[in-house]
C-alpha positions as CSV (number, residue, x, y, z in Angstrom):
1,M,-5.4,14.6,-19.4
2,Y,-3.7,15.7,-16.2
3,R,-6.5,14.2,-14.2
4,D,-6.0,10.8,-15.9
5,F,-2.3,10.7,-14.8
6,Y,-3.2,11.8,-11.3
7,D,-5.9,9.1,-11.0
8,T,-3.5,6.5,-12.3
9,A,-0.8,7.5,-9.9
10,A,-3.2,7.6,-7.0
11,A,-4.6,4.2,-7.8
12,Y,-1.0,2.7,-8.0
13,G,-0.2,4.3,-4.6
14,K,-3.2,2.7,-3.0
15,C,-2.4,-0.7,-4.5
16,R,1.2,-0.4,-3.4
17,D,0.3,0.7,0.1
18,S,-2.2,-2.1,0.4
19,A,0.4,-4.7,-0.6
20,V,2.9,-3.2,1.8
21,I,0.4,-3.3,4.7
22,Q,-0.4,-6.9,4.0
23,A,3.3,-7.8,4.0
24,V,4.2,-5.8,7.1
25,S,1.0,-6.6,9.2
26,F,0.7,-10.3,8.4
27,G,3.9,-11.4,6.7
28,N,2.0,-12.1,3.5
29,P,4.2,-11.4,0.5
30,E,1.5,-12.4,-2.1
31,P,0.2,-8.9,-2.7
32,M,3.7,-7.6,-3.2
33,R,4.4,-10.5,-5.6
34,E,1.3,-9.6,-7.6
35,L,2.3,-5.9,-7.6
36,F,5.7,-6.9,-9.2
37,R,4.0,-9.1,-11.7
38,K,1.4,-6.4,-12.7
39,N,4.3,-4.0,-13.4
40,R,6.3,-6.6,-15.3
41,L,9.1,-6.8,-12.9
42,A,11.2,-9.8,-11.9
43,V,9.7,-11.2,-8.8
44,P,12.3,-11.8,-6.1
45,E,12.2,-14.4,-3.4
46,D,9.8,-13.9,-0.4
47,R,12.6,-12.7,1.9
48,I,13.4,-9.8,-0.5
49,L,9.7,-9.0,-1.0
50,L,9.2,-8.7,2.8
51,E,12.4,-6.6,3.2
52,T,11.2,-4.3,0.3
53,A,7.8,-4.0,1.9
54,H,9.3,-2.9,5.2
55,Q,11.6,-0.4,3.5
56,L,8.6,1.1,1.6
57,C,6.5,1.2,4.7
58,C,9.0,3.4,6.5
59,C,9.0,5.9,3.6
60,S,5.2,6.1,3.1
61,T,3.4,8.9,5.0
62,S,0.1,7.4,3.9
63,I,0.7,4.3,6.1
64,S,0.0,4.6,9.9
65,E,2.7,5.7,12.2
66,P,2.5,2.5,14.4
67,L,3.0,0.3,11.3
68,R,5.9,2.5,10.2
69,K,7.5,2.0,13.6
70,K,6.9,-1.8,13.4
71,S,8.8,-1.8,10.1
72,E,11.6,0.4,11.5
73,K,12.0,-2.1,14.4
74,W,12.0,-5.0,11.9
75,I,14.7,-3.4,9.8
76,R,16.9,-2.5,12.8
77,K,16.6,-6.0,14.2
78,R,17.8,-7.5,10.9
79,G,20.4,-4.8,10.2
80,T,19.1,-4.2,6.7
């Protein structure tokens, strides 16, 4: 049973990181939008999705350091 929970959490983490990487690298909010929909969450406007992606990127150690630095710069530039 523990393994099922671990596998589910790991799969979610990979899906989340993939969506974050798409948003941060290419400015594409669609994967973030789909992640919200899959989890039955209200989908905010694109501006909020991109800001959320950059915030998540900064906190994810599984995302490369250069991409985390890019998000940090993006956040500082906007003062969010």
